[in-house]
C-alpha positions in Angstrom: 0.0 0.0 0.0 2.5 2.7 1.2 6.3 2.4 1.3 7.5 1.3 4.8 9.2 4.7 5.5 5.9 6.6 5.1 4.6 7.8 8.4 0.9 7.2 9.0 -1.7 9.1 10.9 -4.0 7.4 13.4 -6.5 6.7 10.7 -3.7 5.0 8.7 -3.5 7.8 6.1 -0.1 9.3 5.2 1.0 12.3 7.2 1.2 15.4 5.0 4.1 17.8 5.3 3.3 20.9 7.3 4.9 24.2 8.2 5.3 24.8 12.0 6.2 28.0 13.8 7.8 27.5 17.2 7.8 30.6 19.5 10.1 30.4 22.5 12.7 28.2 20.8 15.4 29.1 23.3 13.4 27.7 26.3 13.8 24.1 27.5 10.8 22.7 25.7 11.1 24.8 22.6 14.8 23.9 22.2 14.2 20.1 22.5 11.2 20.3 20.2 13.4 22.1 17.5 16.0 19.3 17.7 13.3 16.6 17.5 11.7 18.3 14.5 15.0 18.9 12.7 16.4 15.4 13.0 13.4 13.1 13.1 10.8 14.7 10.8 10.6 16.0 7.3 8.4 18.9 8.3 9.5 22.5 7.7 9.6 24.9 10.7 10.5 28.3 11.9 12.0 28.8 15.3 11.6 32.2 17.0 13.0 33.7 20.1 14.6 36.9 21.3 18.1 35.4 21.5 19.7 32.9 19.2 22.9 32.0 21.2 21.5 28.7 22.4 20.4 27.6 18.9 23.5 28.8 17.1 25.0 25.3 16.7 21.8 24.3 14.9 21.5 27.4 12.8 25.1 28.0 11.9 27.1 24.7 12.5 30.1 25.9 10.4 30.8 28.9 12.8 31.5 26.7 15.8 35.1 25.5 16.6 
């Protein structure tokens, strides 16, 4: 029916790609949610916060030592 890598919803239909906006991405929950979305899902997302220093390694990995 579907390829084995296709993720399914509770009603067994394929999950459609969505765009997500995370506000408060520097906080504990937002930070870990960003990591999870980035590495484990194909969804697109925007992470917003006042400061970006905690997320710098995710946003600009080439700038780190």
